[in-house]
N, C-alpha and C positions, 0 to 999 in steps of 0.2 A: 465469268467475270461479273462482279457487281459494281455498277457505276453509281456514283452519287454526285451529280453536278450541282453546283450552287444555284440556289433560286435567284430570281431577279432581285437586284439590290434596291433598297429604298434610301432616299436621300437623308442625310443628317447634317448637322452643322458641326464646325465651322468650315472655312475654305481650305483647299489643298495647300500643302506646304507647312501646315501648323500641326504641332504635336498635342494641342489642347484637347482635341476630341479623344485621342488615345489615353491621355491622362484621366479624362473624365470616365472613360470606360473601365479603366483599371482601378480607378480610385487611388492612384498612387503616381508620383512623378516618374517620368521616363528614366530608367537607369542610365548612368553615365560613367565617366572615367573614375569618379570617386567611389564607385561600387566595385569591389574587388573582382566579382565574377563577371563584370561587364567592361572592365577598363581597356580591353583590347578590341572591343566590338563597336564598330561605327553603326549607329542606328539611323543614319541619314536617309537611307532608302525607305525606311518605315515611315518617316515623317512626311514623305512626298505623296503618300497614298491619298486618293480621294476619300473624303470622310463619308463613306457610305457603308451600310450594313445590309446583311441579308434581311428579307422580310420574315414574317412569322411562319412561313410555310416550312414544312419538314421535307428536306430534299431526299431523305432516306426512307420515306413512308412506303414506297412501292417495291423495295428490294425483295428478292427471293433468297432464302438461306438454305444451305445444304443440310443433309441429315445429321442429327446430333447437335445442331445449333438452334437455339430458341431465342426469339426476341422477347425482351422484357419491356413491359410498359413502364411509364414514369413512376407509378406508385410501387411496382415490384422492384424497380431498380433503386429506389430511394434508400433503403438500408445499406446498400453497397457503395453508393456514390460517396466519394470523399474519403473512403477508408484507406486506399493506397496513397492518396495525396497526403493524408495526415501521417501515415506510417513513415513516409519518406521525407517528412517535414518540408513539403513543397507547396502547401496550399496557398501560401502568401507570396510565392514567386511571381514576379511581374507578368510573365507570359500566361500563367494560370489565371491571374486576376483579370487580365485583358480578355481572355477567352470567356470567363464567366460573365463579364460585363457586356460582351458582345451578343449574349443570348444564343449560344451555340445550338445547332441541331444535334439531338442526342440519339445515339444508337447504343443500346444496352443488350448484350448477348450473354446467354448462359450456355455452357458447353457440357455435354454429358457423353460418356463413352468415347470411342474413337471416331471423332467427327471427320467428315470429308473436308478436303482443303477448301479454303475460301480466299477470294481476292476482292478487295474493296478499293475502288478509285474514289478519292475525295478531291473534287475538282473545283478550284476557285473560279473557273470559267473565264469568259472573255470580257466581262464587265469590270469597270474600275470599282474599287472598294475593298472591304474586308469580309471574307467568308470564315465562319467559325464553326467547328465541329467538335463534339465530345463523344468519345467512344469508351464504353465500359465492357470489359471482358471478365467473366467469372467462370473459371474452369473448375468443375466439381472434382472431388477426390478421384484419382485414377484416370481422369479423362485426358484427351490429347487433341491438339489442333495445330494445323499449319496454316498461317494467315499471312497474306501479302497485302500491305497497305501501299497505295500509290497516291500520295499527295501531289497535286499537279496544278499548273496554271498556264494560261495562254494569253495573258495580258498583264499590264502594269497594275497588279492588285496584291492583296495580302491573304495568306491562308494561315489560320490559327487552328491547331489540332492538339487537343489534350486527350491522352489515352490513359485509362486506369485499368490495371490488370490484377486480378486476385487468383493466385494459383493455390488451390487447396492441396492437402497432402497427396503426394504421388502424381499430381497433374503435370503434364508436359506441354509446352507451347514453343513452337518454332515460329517466331514473329519476324517478318521482314518488312522493311520500309524502303521503298524505291521512290525517292523524291526528285523528279526531273522538272525543273521550273522554267519560267520565262526570265529573260535577262533583266527585266525591270520589276519583277515580282519578289515578294518576301515570304519566307516560311518561318513560322514559330511553332516548333513541335516539342511537346513535353510528354514524356512517357513515365508513369509511376507504376512500379510493380511490387506487389507484396507476395513473397514466396513463403509457403509453409514447408515443413520438413518433408524431405523426399521428393520435392517438386523439381522440375527441370525447365530452365529457360534458355532458349537460344535466340538471341536478338541481334539482327543484322540491319544496320541503317546505312543507306547509301544516298547521297544527294549531290546535285550539281546543277548548274545553270541559273541559279537564283541570284538576284542582286544581294540579298541577305538571307542566310539560312542559319537559324539557331536551333540546335537540337539538345534536349536535356533528358537523357535516360537516367532514371533514379530507381535503384533496386534495394529492397530490404529483405534479407533472409531472417525471418522473425525468430525461428527456433533453431536455426542452423541446419546442418545435414541436408542442404539443398545444393543444386548445381546451377551456376550462371555462366553462360558464354556470351560475350559481347564482341561484335564485329562492327567496325565503322569505316566508312570511306567517304571523303568529301573532296570534290574536284572544283577548283575555282580558277577563274581567269579574268582578264580585263581588270575591273576594279571591284570585283565581287568579294563579299565577306562570307566565310563559312566558319561556323563556331559550334563546337561540341563541348558541353560540360556534363560529364557523367559522374555518378555517385553510387557507390555500392557499400552497404553496411551489413555486417554480420552480427546478429544478436544471440547466436548460439554456437555450439561447437561443430566441428567437422564439415564446415561449409567449403565450397569450391568456387573459384572465379578464374576464368580464362578470358582475358581481354586483349584484343588487338585493334588498334585504331590507326588508319592510314590517311594521308592527305597528299594532294597534288596541287601546287600553287604556281601559276604562270602570270606573265605580264605584271600588273600592279596589284594583284589580288592579295588577300590576307586570310590565312587559315589559323584557327585557334583551337587548341585542345587542352582541356583541364580534366584530369581523371582522379577523382577523390575516392579513396578506399579507407573505410574505418573498420578496425579489428579490435574491439574492446576486450577486456579481460575475460568476459564470458565466452568469447569465441576461440577457445583453445582448439588446436589441431586444424586451424584454417589453412587452406592451400590456395593462395591467390597469386596470380601472375598477370602483369599488365605491361604491354609494349606499345609504344607510339613510334611509328615509322613515317617519315615525311620526305617528299620529293619536291625539291625547289628547282623550277625550270627557268627562272628569270632573276636577274640581279635586283630587280625592283619589286619582286614579290616578297612577302614576309610570312614566316611561320612562327607561331608561338606555341610551345608545348610544355605542359607542366604536370608530370605525375605527382600525386599528392597522397601519400600513404601515411595513415595515422595508426600505429600498431602499439597496443598496450599488452595484449596477450603475449606470453613468453614461449608457448609451445606452438609455433606456427611455421609455415613455409611460405614466405612471401618474396616476390621478385618483381622488379620493375626496370624499365629501360626506355630511352627515348633517343632517336637519331633524326637528324636533318641532313640530307645529302643531295647531291646532283646525280644525273645519270653518270654511271661509272665509265670512265674513258677506256678501260681495258675491255669491257663488254661491248662498247661501241666499236672499238678496233676489231674485236673478234668477228663481229657481224659484218663489218665493212670489208674485212679481208676475205670474206666469202661472197663478195660481189653484191652485197646489199647496200643500197644507197643510204646516205647519212640520215635523211629524214625518215626513211622507212625503218632503219635500225633504231632510232630514237622512239618511234611509235611502238615497235615490238617490245622494247624495254618497259615503256609505260603500261602497255597492255598486261605484261606479266606482273607488274607491280600491283595493278588493280584487281586482277583476276583472283588473287588469294582471298579477297573479301567477297567479291561478286559471286563466287561459286558457293558461298554459304547462304545466299538468298533462296527462298522457296522456289520450286520448279516453275511456278506461275510467272516468274520474272523473265524467263528466257524469251518469250515472244516479243517483249518490249525492247530487246536489244540494248541492255543497259551499257555495256562496254562501248559499243559503237557510238551511242549518243553522248556518253560522258566525254569521250575523247575526240568528238567530231571535228574540233578546231585545233587539236594539238598535233 
């Protein structure tokens, strides 16, 4: 495991409970209900953060990397930085602007050959404030990597993570994100991926425990003929907000997308999913499937889900679906008829619902017991 704890924060102005310092960092107003992509997302938890930032120290300077993975210096990374953000039209997204304004610690990696698996813990730590990280991954042609990211927090703070990925022809990346947070912490995670022909991306993002979690995976298949698998799971309870906005665009023919997003909402929590897929005329013979499945455990919880497919090409195979349901009474009855208590039966059904996504995470996630921690209070 490679750990990257946040450095000691340095004070900034103004006082807590104000969004002014966040607006200053981003150079843009806080998004709100008038912004279509944010109208269901309550940013109240973000505005309560202490206005403190990481100091100039690089918390990633002393990490050791496995065979096949090379760290790039700032000058070497320069030509690559911003490419995936520009390609996915997300350089001006508010979380990306906030990250840039916060002076993030940079880790830039180039992968060649069949690299050994890597685990990277990005920890906001136990101090109040905002920790910002930026990760660049460049996978050379024909290379492969299995990477687990673990954004985490143990206090009432914020974690901003922007990841850029460039997959050259024939490259393969299995990217997992296991974000288990503090009930008063916030996570803003933006992932931009540029895929060349013949590349393969398997991206699984799991989060739970945050007061606010916003995840934005955005993928562009530049020449088509690439494969993208997206898996997502968000679990929220109490008054937590979990929001995923995904975007996949095909700019060439013969591309594939297999997307499954799941959510569990309890108490007075709110879960949001928006899945945008663009298939322009140049993307003939695209095969894209998107499914959103949601489990509502409380009358006061809320789930908003919106598949958003824009298809111009006429020779395609595209499917989408969305469901919001409760635990099935027939399944509960079946388990109880075999002597299983009601609470245990409900727990078993929730575990089965979550495991379909959790099993797609890299093997390195197993010791962190994601299922037990996600459902600890359900």
